[in-house]
Z-matrix of the N, CA and C atoms (Angstrom, degrees):
N
C 1 1.457
C 2 1.542 1 108.32
N 3 1.266 2 117.35 1 125.57
C 4 1.419 3 120.03 2 178.06
C 5 1.524 4 110.61 3 -114.04
N 6 1.322 5 115.65 4 144.59
C 7 1.480 6 117.55 5 177.85
C 8 1.534 7 106.88 6 -85.10
N 9 1.340 8 115.82 7 175.18
C 10 1.467 9 120.09 8 -177.18
C 11 1.522 10 117.58 9 -63.22
N 12 1.311 11 116.99 10 -10.98
C 13 1.449 12 122.01 11 -179.16
C 14 1.515 13 113.15 12 -96.56
N 15 1.294 14 116.83 13 4.20
C 16 1.423 15 120.22 14 178.26
C 17 1.536 16 112.70 15 87.03
N 18 1.268 17 119.14 16 3.13
C 19 1.442 18 121.14 17 178.03
C 20 1.568 19 110.57 18 -102.89
N 21 1.260 20 117.21 19 179.32
C 22 1.487 21 118.79 20 -178.97
C 23 1.512 22 108.01 21 -79.13
N 24 1.361 23 113.41 22 147.92
C 25 1.479 24 118.02 23 174.58
C 26 1.493 25 109.58 24 -67.19
N 27 1.298 26 115.37 25 161.38
C 28 1.477 27 118.85 26 -175.31
C 29 1.531 28 110.16 27 -63.36
N 30 1.340 29 116.91 28 -41.10
C 31 1.480 30 117.02 29 178.10
C 32 1.520 31 107.92 30 -162.64
N 33 1.305 32 113.96 31 160.32
C 34 1.454 33 120.81 32 174.87
C 35 1.514 34 105.22 33 -124.42
N 36 1.309 35 114.77 34 141.61
C 37 1.478 36 118.55 35 -176.86
C 38 1.574 37 108.00 36 -73.80
N 39 1.246 38 117.41 37 161.91
C 40 1.454 39 123.66 38 176.32
C 41 1.518 40 108.79 39 -60.61
N 42 1.356 41 117.26 40 -41.76
C 43 1.458 42 123.33 41 -175.59
C 44 1.570 43 108.81 42 -64.55
N 45 1.436 44 112.49 43 -47.48
C 46 1.508 45 116.63 44 179.94
C 47 1.554 46 108.59 45 -59.67
N 48 1.339 47 116.79 46 -47.32
C 49 1.422 48 121.74 47 -176.00
C 50 1.553 49 109.73 48 -60.95
N 51 1.292 50 115.57 49 -44.10
C 52 1.532 51 118.53 50 178.75
C 53 1.495 52 108.06 51 -57.53
N 54 1.276 53 116.95 52 -46.74
C 55 1.520 54 117.97 53 179.87
C 56 1.508 55 115.54 54 -55.80
N 57 1.353 56 114.42 55 -38.62
C 58 1.467 57 124.45 56 178.92
C 59 1.518 58 111.58 57 -68.04
N 60 1.294 59 110.69 58 -47.82
C 61 1.559 60 118.74 59 -173.76
C 62 1.530 61 117.18 60 -79.78
N 63 1.324 62 115.94 61 -33.48
C 64 1.404 63 121.00 62 -176.70
C 65 1.546 64 116.73 63 -49.62
N 66 1.328 65 118.79 64 -42.65
C 67 1.539 66 119.95 65 177.01
C 68 1.577 67 109.97 66 -61.83
N 69 1.353 68 120.64 67 -35.98
C 70 1.470 69 122.14 68 177.23
C 71 1.489 70 108.27 69 -66.63
N 72 1.323 71 118.38 70 -42.99
C 73 1.459 72 123.31 71 179.66
C 74 1.547 73 110.94 72 -60.64
N 75 1.342 74 116.34 73 -49.08
C 76 1.437 75 120.16 74 -176.33
C 77 1.554 76 109.27 75 -67.54
N 78 1.278 77 119.61 76 -41.38
C 79 1.511 78 121.16 77 175.43
C 80 1.552 79 109.50 78 -57.04
N 81 1.275 80 118.09 79 -47.55
C 82 1.441 81 121.03 80 -176.49
C 83 1.507 82 108.58 81 -66.16
N 84 1.297 83 117.21 82 -44.82
C 85 1.424 84 120.43 83 178.57
C 86 1.503 85 113.63 84 -55.10
N 87 1.335 86 118.42 85 -47.85
C 88 1.461 87 124.79 86 177.44
C 89 1.512 88 107.93 87 -56.73
N 90 1.311 89 120.89 88 -49.23
C 91 1.435 90 121.55 89 -179.40
C 92 1.534 91 114.31 90 -60.55
N 93 1.298 92 114.29 91 -39.39
C 94 1.487 93 119.78 92 -178.18
C 95 1.481 94 115.45 93 -76.66
N 96 1.369 95 114.78 94 -29.68
C 97 1.468 96 120.56 95 172.18
C 98 1.528 97 108.15 96 -62.06
N 99 1.310 98 115.27 97 -46.19
C 100 1.524 99 120.98 98 -179.49
C 101 1.542 100 109.69 99 -64.41
N 102 1.336 101 115.73 100 -40.60
C 103 1.507 102 121.16 101 179.28
C 104 1.543 103 108.05 102 -58.68
N 105 1.357 104 115.79 103 -47.79
C 106 1.441 105 118.79 104 -177.98
C 107 1.503 106 111.01 105 -62.57
N 108 1.313 107 115.92 106 -42.15
C 109 1.463 108 121.96 107 179.86
C 110 1.516 109 109.16 108 -63.32
N 111 1.301 110 117.91 109 -42.34
C 112 1.505 111 119.07 110 177.45
C 113 1.551 112 112.88 111 -62.67
N 114 1.318 113 118.50 112 -23.66
C 115 1.441 114 122.82 113 179.90
C 116 1.569 115 108.65 114 -89.64
N 117 1.312 116 117.10 115 -4.20
C 118 1.468 117 118.73 116 -177.21
C 119 1.491 118 114.28 117 87.99
N 120 1.343 119 118.57 118 12.51
C 121 1.409 120 122.28 119 -178.39
C 122 1.567 121 109.02 120 -95.63
N 123 1.362 122 116.08 121 162.04
C 124 1.412 123 117.63 122 179.08
C 125 1.512 124 114.37 123 -75.66
N 126 1.305 125 119.44 124 -177.30
C 127 1.441 126 122.25 125 -174.61
C 128 1.519 127 112.25 126 -105.17
N 129 1.340 128 117.67 127 32.23
C 130 1.468 129 120.86 128 -176.58
C 131 1.512 130 112.74 129 -59.55
N 132 1.349 131 122.22 130 -24.49
C 133 1.426 132 123.16 131 178.38
C 134 1.552 133 112.75 132 -69.18
N 135 1.283 134 115.93 133 -8.00
C 136 1.514 135 118.15 134 174.33
C 137 1.545 136 109.17 135 -64.45
N 138 1.346 137 116.04 136 -21.18
C 139 1.472 138 119.37 137 -176.47
C 140 1.516 139 112.08 138 -89.59
N 141 1.342 140 118.04 139 -6.03
C 142 1.456 141 123.10 140 178.23
C 143 1.576 142 107.87 141 -63.03
N 144 1.330 143 112.95 142 136.32
C 145 1.414 144 117.50 143 -177.76
C 146 1.547 145 113.65 144 -118.78
N 147 1.379 146 116.24 145 154.41
C 148 1.421 147 123.04 146 177.97
C 149 1.474 148 110.67 147 -97.26
N 150 1.323 149 118.70 148 136.83
C 151 1.420 150 122.46 149 177.12
C 152 1.548 151 109.75 150 -137.84
N 153 1.264 152 115.37 151 131.43
C 154 1.506 153 120.16 152 176.24
C 155 1.522 154 108.04 153 -90.92
N 156 1.330 155 115.78 154 128.11
C 157 1.465 156 118.81 155 -176.88
C 158 1.499 157 107.32 156 -137.68
N 159 1.330 158 116.28 157 125.94
C 160 1.468 159 119.98 158 175.64
C 161 1.536 160 112.82 159 -67.16
N 162 1.293 161 117.26 160 -29.41
C 163 1.484 162 122.58 161 -178.63
C 164 1.554 163 112.56 162 -61.83
N 165 1.285 164 117.25 163 -34.16
C 166 1.500 165 118.39 164 -171.85
C 167 1.553 166 110.23 165 -64.50
N 168 1.341 167 117.26 166 -27.17
C 169 1.474 168 115.93 167 -175.80
C 170 1.511 169 111.16 168 -65.77
N 171 1.265 170 120.79 169 -21.43
C 172 1.520 171 122.49 170 -179.04
C 173 1.474 172 108.96 171 -99.43
N 174 1.330 173 122.45 172 26.97
C 175 1.435 174 124.35 173 174.02
C 176 1.519 175 110.15 174 -115.29
N 177 1.374 176 115.83 175 179.31
C 178 1.467 177 119.43 176 170.43
C 179 1.484 178 114.92 177 -54.87
N 180 1.288 179 115.13 178 -30.32
C 181 1.510 180 118.99 179 -173.72
C 182 1.546 181 107.73 180 -78.90
N 183 1.222 182 124.14 181 -29.07
C 184 1.453 183 131.35 182 172.42
C 185 1.528 184 111.57 183 64.28
N 186 1.282 185 122.14 184 -55.89
C 187 1.493 186 122.28 185 -175.22
C 188 1.550 187 112.08 186 -110.04
N 189 1.314 188 116.27 187 -33.16
C 190 1.519 189 119.68 188 -176.70
C 191 1.470 190 112.64 189 -157.09
N 192 1.281 191 118.89 190 158.34
C 193 1.422 192 127.79 191 173.65
C 194 1.452 193 114.31 192 -158.56
N 195 1.324 194 118.64 193 166.39
C 196 1.460 195 119.65 194 -179.94
C 197 1.538 196 106.73 195 -127.14
N 198 1.330 197 117.53 196 141.30
C 199 1.392 198 121.53 197 176.81
C 200 1.531 199 111.87 198 -63.20
N 201 1.278 200 119.18 199 154.09
C 202 1.456 201 122.41 200 -179.08
C 203 1.501 202 115.54 201 -62.05
N 204 1.313 203 116.13 202 -20.51
C 205 1.494 204 117.38 203 177.58
C 206 1.530 205 109.30 204 -96.11
N 207 1.330 206 119.95 205 1.72
C 208 1.460 207 123.24 206 177.17
C 209 1.513 208 114.45 207 70.47
N 210 1.299 209 117.46 208 14.39
C 211 1.452 210 118.63 209 -176.31
C 212 1.573 211 115.32 210 -95.20
N 213 1.390 212 111.46 211 -3.79
C 214 1.427 213 112.28 212 -178.11
C 215 1.584 214 106.46 213 -149.39
N 216 1.356 215 116.01 214 135.78
C 217 1.428 216 122.14 215 171.04
C 218 1.505 217 104.45 216 -107.96
N 219 1.364 218 114.70 217 125.29
C 220 1.435 219 122.46 218 -178.78
C 221 1.492 220 107.15 219 -102.63
N 222 1.347 221 117.57 220 136.76
C 223 1.502 222 118.36 221 175.24
C 224 1.550 223 107.87 222 -134.20
N 225 1.320 224 113.18 223 146.03
C 226 1.468 225 119.33 224 172.54
C 227 1.475 226 111.14 225 -78.39
N 228 1.302 227 119.04 226 148.25
C 229 1.502 228 119.80 227 177.60
C 230 1.491 229 113.10 228 -55.76
N 231 1.330 230 117.61 229 -31.49
C 232 1.501 231 121.08 230 -179.57
C 233 1.516 232 114.12 231 -61.89
N 234 1.319 233 115.87 232 -19.49
C 235 1.482 234 117.53 233 178.88
C 236 1.554 235 111.16 234 -59.30
N 237 1.348 236 115.41 235 -29.31
C 238 1.478 237 117.72 236 -179.72
C 239 1.448 238 114.91 237 -67.13
N 240 1.340 239 117.83 238 -10.65
C 241 1.452 240 122.25 239 178.43
C 242 1.459 241 115.15 240 -95.81
N 243 1.365 242 116.20 241 1.28
C 244 1.445 243 119.56 242 178.43
C 245 1.462 244 114.23 243 -88.15
N 246 1.323 245 119.05 244 160.59
C 247 1.535 246 119.89 245 176.78
C 248 1.533 247 109.02 246 -59.05
N 249 1.365 248 111.88 247 150.75
C 250 1.522 249 118.72 248 -175.91
C 251 1.526 250 108.23 249 -60.75
N 252 1.298 251 120.82 250 -38.49
C 253 1.447 252 121.71 251 -179.56
C 254 1.583 253 112.64 252 -58.06
N 255 1.335 254 112.20 253 -39.17
C 256 1.399 255 120.21 254 -177.72
C 257 1.562 256 108.46 255 -69.63
N 258 1.342 257 113.26 256 -46.13
C 259 1.458 258 115.80 257 -179.79
C 260 1.504 259 113.03 258 -62.00
N 261 1.370 260 117.00 259 -39.52
C 262 1.431 261 120.01 260 178.95
C 263 1.565 262 110.37 261 -65.73
N 264 1.327 263 117.87 262 -39.97
C 265 1.417 264 121.87 263 177.12
C 266 1.517 265 113.57 264 -64.08
N 267 1.293 266 114.31 265 -39.43
C 268 1.526 267 120.59 266 179.98
C 269 1.541 268 108.52 267 -66.06
N 270 1.362 269 115.44 268 -44.92
C 271 1.414 270 119.37 269 177.03
C 272 1.548 271 114.10 270 -59.56
N 273 1.303 272 112.66 271 -44.01
C 274 1.502 273 118.01 272 176.89
C 275 1.530 274 109.95 273 -60.42
N 276 1.324 275 116.80 274 -47.39
C 277 1.501 276 120.25 275 178.69
C 278 1.565 277 107.76 276 -56.82
N 279 1.300 278 117.14 277 -48.86
C 280 1.438 279 118.46 278 -175.25
C 281 1.509 280 111.61 279 -64.77
N 282 1.319 281 119.99 280 -36.13
C 283 1.471 282 124.35 281 174.01
C 284 1.546 283 109.93 282 -65.28
N 285 1.331 284 116.58 283 -30.68
C 286 1.506 285 119.12 284 175.11
C 287 1.548 286 106.45 285 -62.10
N 288 1.315 287 117.96 286 -38.89
C 289 1.501 288 122.51 287 -179.30
C 290 1.526 289 105.25 288 -70.40
N 291 1.331 290 119.93 289 -43.76
C 292 1.482 291 121.16 290 -177.99
C 293 1.505 292 107.61 291 -57.05
N 294 1.317 293 122.57 292 -48.00
C 295 1.482 294 125.94 293 -175.64
C 296 1.532 295 104.03 294 -65.08
N 297 1.322 296 121.34 295 -48.33
C 298 1.452 297 121.92 296 -177.50
C 299 1.520 298 110.80 297 -61.79
N 300 1.327 299 121.04 298 -40.32
C 301 1.453 300 122.68 299 -179.71
C 302 1.534 301 112.05 300 -73.66
N 303 1.332 302 117.40 301 -35.94
C 304 1.468 303 116.11 302 -179.03
C 305 1.470 304 111.17 303 -84.01
N 306 1.276 305 120.92 304 -15.55
C 307 1.442 306 120.81 305 177.14
C 308 1.550 307 107.25 306 -127.64
N 309 1.312 308 115.50 307 67.40
C 310 1.468 309 119.52 308 -172.12
C 311 1.501 310 112.92 309 -63.76
N 312 1.325 311 114.43 310 137.80
C 313 1.464 312 126.72 311 178.19
C 314 1.578 313 112.70 312 66.60
N 315 1.329 314 116.36 313 13.61
C 316 1.445 315 118.56 314 172.49
C 317 1.519 316 116.74 315 -81.06
N 318 1.327 317 113.80 316 -16.19
C 319 1.484 318 120.93 317 -178.90
C 320 1.479 319 107.99 318 -127.76
N 321 1.375 320 115.16 319 144.32
C 322 1.466 321 121.63 320 173.49
C 323 1.501 322 108.04 321 -135.37
N 324 1.271 323 115.97 322 157.37
C 325 1.436 324 125.53 323 176.82
C 326 1.529 325 106.40 324 -105.30
N 327 1.292 326 116.54 325 117.27
C 328 1.466 327 120.54 326 175.26
C 329 1.517 328 108.21 327 -123.47
N 330 1.374 329 115.76 328 112.27
C 331 1.394 330 126.14 329 -179.60
C 332 1.567 331 109.41 330 51.07
N 333 1.336 332 113.54 331 53.25
C 334 1.453 333 123.07 332 175.44
C 335 1.546 334 112.39 333 63.35
N 336 1.390 335 116.50 334 20.17
C 337 1.441 336 119.38 335 176.25
C 338 1.516 337 105.38 336 -118.90
N 339 1.347 338 117.76 337 142.71
C 340 1.451 339 124.62 338 178.58
C 341 1.550 340 107.05 339 -83.08
N 342 1.334 341 112.82 340 131.85
C 343 1.480 342 119.47 341 176.67
C 344 1.563 343 105.54 342 -126.18
N 345 1.272 344 114.98 343 124.32
C 346 1.510 345 123.78 344 173.97
C 347 1.503 346 108.74 345 -86.88
N 348 1.294 347 118.12 346 109.49
C 349 1.464 348 123.11 347 176.25
C 350 1.503 349 115.96 348 -99.60
N 351 1.340 350 117.70 349 -10.75
C 352 1.431 351 120.98 350 175.98
C 353 1.548 352 111.49 351 67.51
N 354 1.253 353 114.83 352 -165.73
C 355 1.478 354 123.10 353 -174.81
C 356 1.520 355 108.84 354 -91.15
N 357 1.301 356 115.50 355 166.79
C 358 1.492 357 122.43 356 176.86
C 359 1.479 358 110.92 357 -104.77
N 360 1.294 359 117.77 358 134.54
C 361 1.500 360 121.17 359 174.80
C 362 1.496 361 106.99 360 -71.48
N 363 1.378 362 115.12 361 109.94
C 364 1.474 363 118.57 362 -179.21
C 365 1.523 364 113.61 363 -93.00
N 366 1.336 365 118.00 364 17.62
C 367 1.513 366 118.62 365 -179.87
C 368 1.530 367 111.61 366 -77.06
N 369 1.294 368 119.25 367 -9.55
C 370 1.438 369 122.02 368 176.15
C 371 1.532 370 108.52 369 -115.20
N 372 1.297 371 115.87 370 160.40
C 373 1.468 372 121.02 371 -178.38
C 374 1.559 373 108.33 372 -67.37
N 375 1.302 374 116.96 373 -35.56
C 376 1.476 375 120.44 374 178.12
C 377 1.542 376 113.32 375 -66.57
N 378 1.393 377 111.41 376 -41.40
C 379 1.433 378 117.56 377 178.05
C 380 1.536 379 111.63 378 -65.78
N 381 1.325 380 118.27 379 -36.63
C 382 1.425 381 124.62 380 176.72
C 383 1.542 382 112.02 381 -63.53
N 384 1.321 383 112.69 382 -41.30
C 385 1.466 384 119.27 383 179.40
C 386 1.582 385 108.44 384 -67.30
N 387 1.278 386 114.45 385 -42.32
C 388 1.494 387 116.23 386 179.29
C 389 1.504 388 112.92 387 -62.94
N 390 1.347 389 117.74 388 -41.20
C 391 1.433 390 123.08 389 173.44
C 392 1.522 391 112.98 390 -55.53
N 393 1.288 392 116.50 391 -47.73
C 394 1.488 393 123.68 392 179.98
C 395 1.525 394 107.42 393 -62.18
N 396 1.290 395 121.99 394 -46.00
C 397 1.467 396 126.75 395 -179.83
C 398 1.562 397 109.82 396 -63.45
N 399 1.319 398 117.75 397 -44.02
C 400 1.452 399 120.68 398 178.75
C 401 1.472 400 112.54 399 -64.25
N 402 1.363 401 116.20 400 -40.71
C 403 1.456 402 121.82 401 179.13
C 404 1.568 403 110.27 402 -64.85
N 405 1.304 404 114.78 403 -39.30
C 406 1.541 405 115.96 404 179.33
C 407 1.491 406 109.54 405 -65.85
N 408 1.341 407 119.00 406 -43.10
C 409 1.438 408 122.27 407 176.16
C 410 1.574 409 110.79 408 -57.76
N 411 1.267 410 113.98 409 -48.25
C 412 1.498 411 124.17 410 -179.23
C 413 1.521 412 109.53 411 -54.86
N 414 1.292 413 117.48 412 -48.45
C 415 1.434 414 125.05 413 -177.67
C 416 1.525 415 114.34 414 -69.26
N 417 1.299 416 116.42 415 -27.30
C 418 1.472 417 118.02 416 179.65
C 419 1.493 418 115.42 417 -97.95
N 420 1.328 419 119.69 418 14.83
C 421 1.400 420 122.86 419 -179.30
C 422 1.523 421 111.38 420 -63.15
N 423 1.343 422 117.06 421 140.40
C 424 1.489 423 118.17 422 173.47
C 425 1.517 424 112.40 423 -69.36
N 426 1.281 425 117.59 424 156.58
C 427 1.523 426 121.84 425 -175.55
C 428 1.526 427 111.08 426 -56.77
N 429 1.378 428 115.82 427 -41.00
C 430 1.440 429 117.27 428 -179.93
C 431 1.513 430 113.40 429 -57.98
N 432 1.381 431 116.06 430 -40.15
C 433 1.442 432 121.25 431 -178.74
C 434 1.541 433 112.38 432 -65.46
N 435 1.351 434 114.41 433 -43.69
C 436 1.464 435 114.81 434 -177.73
C 437 1.511 436 111.46 435 -74.36
N 438 1.293 437 121.62 436 -23.19
C 439 1.388 438 127.40 437 174.70
C 440 1.563 439 111.92 438 -71.80
N 441 1.313 440 116.28 439 -45.00
C 442 1.431 441 122.80 440 175.77
C 443 1.529 442 112.66 441 -67.19
N 444 1.334 443 115.59 442 -34.85
C 445 1.512 444 120.62 443 175.51
C 446 1.529 445 108.66 444 -63.93
N 447 1.305 446 117.54 445 -43.57
C 448 1.518 447 118.51 446 179.31
C 449 1.503 448 109.47 447 -60.99
N 450 1.308 449 118.54 448 -40.84
C 451 1.496 450 121.61 449 175.50
C 452 1.476 451 110.96 450 -61.14
N 453 1.337 452 118.77 451 -45.87
C 454 1.447 453 122.68 452 -176.21
C 455 1.505 454 109.64 453 -65.73
N 456 1.341 455 118.83 454 -45.37
C 457 1.437 456 121.21 455 174.20
C 458 1.476 457 112.96 456 -54.80
N 459 1.376 458 115.78 457 -45.46
C 460 1.457 459 122.35 458 -179.57
C 461 1.518 460 109.04 459 -61.48
N 462 1.295 461 118.43 460 -43.13
C 463 1.439 462 122.16 461 -178.14
C 464 1.573 463 109.99 462 -62.10
N 465 1.310 464 112.62 463 -46.70
C 466 1.495 465 115.67 464 -179.19
C 467 1.531 466 113.75 465 -65.95
N 468 1.375 467 114.06 466 -35.26
C 469 1.478 468 118.69 467 -176.24
C 470 1.539 469 111.40 468 -76.10
N 471 1.360 470 116.04 469 -34.06
C 472 1.507 471 120.84 470 -172.81
C 473 1.493 472 112.81 471 -103.11
N 474 1.330 473 115.92 472 -20.67
C 475 1.461 474 119.52 473 -173.25
C 476 1.523 475 114.74 474 80.62
N 477 1.301 476 116.38 475 -2.25
C 478 1.469 477 124.77 476 177.67
C 479 1.513 478 113.13 477 -109.63
N 480 1.279 479 116.98 478 131.67
C 481 1.491 480 122.10 479 -177.63
C 482 1.507 481 107.44 480 -78.04
N 483 1.362 482 118.03 481 137.73
C 484 1.439 483 121.70 482 177.98
C 485 1.553 484 105.39 483 -90.20
N 486 1.327 485 118.14 484 123.61
C 487 1.454 486 122.15 485 178.52
C 488 1.511 487 110.52 486 -123.22
N 489 1.291 488 117.56 487 169.34
C 490 1.462 489 122.59 488 -177.53
C 491 1.489 490 108.34 489 -127.83
N 492 1.377 491 115.34 490 132.40
C 493 1.466 492 117.98 491 179.80
C 494 1.526 493 107.65 492 -153.04
N 495 1.400 494 112.95 493 172.26
C 496 1.420 495 120.81 494 179.06
C 497 1.518 496 109.36 495 85.03
N 498 1.318 497 116.53 496 170.88
C 499 1.430 498 120.20 497 -175.72
C 500 1.518 499 111.09 498 -68.73
N 501 1.302 500 120.47 499 -23.64
C 502 1.450 501 122.89 500 179.56
C 503 1.521 502 111.83 501 -96.66
N 504 1.287 503 118.33 502 -1.46
C 505 1.473 504 125.77 503 179.23
C 506 1.468 505 112.51 504 52.61
N 507 1.367 506 113.56 505 52.42
C 508 1.492 507 120.74 506 175.42
C 509 1.533 508 113.17 507 -80.44
N 510 1.331 509 115.78 508 152.85
C 511 1.456 510 119.81 509 179.70
C 512 1.474 511 113.17 510 -67.80
N 513 1.293 512 112.79 511 151.58
C 514 1.471 513 121.38 512 172.75
C 515 1.538 514 109.57 513 -149.21
N 516 1.320 515 116.96 514 163.17
C 517 1.415 516 120.57 515 178.90
C 518 1.525 517 111.28 516 -93.24
N 519 1.327 518 116.34 517 123.26
C 520 1.442 519 121.70 518 175.99
C 521 1.545 520 114.42 519 59.22
N 522 1.260 521 115.43 520 30.11
C 523 1.478 522 121.30 521 178.32
C 524 1.531 523 108.46 522 -147.45
N 525 1.352 524 114.83 523 162.10
C 526 1.427 525 119.17 524 178.55
C 527 1.593 526 109.47 525 79.23
N 528 1.324 527 107.11 526 -175.08
C 529 1.481 528 117.05 527 -176.81
C 530 1.534 529 109.80 528 -102.14
N 531 1.358 530 113.45 529 170.44
C 532 1.447 531 119.23 530 172.90
C 533 1.482 532 110.52 531 -61.28
N 534 1.325 533 113.99 532 157.09
C 535 1.466 534 122.33 533 -176.53
C 536 1.512 535 107.35 534 -54.16
N 537 1.368 536 119.12 535 119.44
C 538 1.435 537 118.92 536 175.08
C 539 1.542 538 113.46 537 -64.13
N 540 1.225 539 120.16 538 142.17
C 541 1.424 540 124.75 539 177.27
C 542 1.583 541 110.54 540 -58.50
N 543 1.291 542 120.24 541 135.39
C 544 1.440 543 122.63 542 175.13
C 545 1.510 544 111.82 543 89.87
N 546 1.350 545 117.07 544 -5.09
C 547 1.514 546 118.43 545 179.49
C 548 1.474 547 107.49 546 -74.31
N 549 1.309 548 117.33 547 130.15
C 550 1.466 549 124.09 548 179.46
C 551 1.492 550 112.09 549 -89.77
């Protein structure tokens, strides 16, 4: 939202922001539900919800974040003031997290390439051990790895690369550089 002088408005309400952001959320959700279906996964991310939260703006995530169970994408009202391309890229990135969190240890990053490994058959003791080992590795991933994985899942699901540009290194579709290491 811009004021008449070309600057940002003082504030946008949560309700106004939700109305602006919800179509981006729904579009991303539809893409990612189909992506999961194409991989032979179920449609559980249909139940992921969008919530506008003023508190998220004052965290490392600044504009958006995903709960650790992947059931909720939280956005700051200020996200509604960003360019549409940035909002779309942020939503795609967050849905990369949603997929990663709702299907833990199904995806790995090997030399900056996304590899879908799927689930482990736990009907045998060896399979059960493999599942436990994969979950331990998944839970101990460094932040850089899980952020890059979200970008890679988003790229594969949308066909658009997530890049970072500008002084704030915000996401964009098919522009900017790969996620810089250490970016929160």
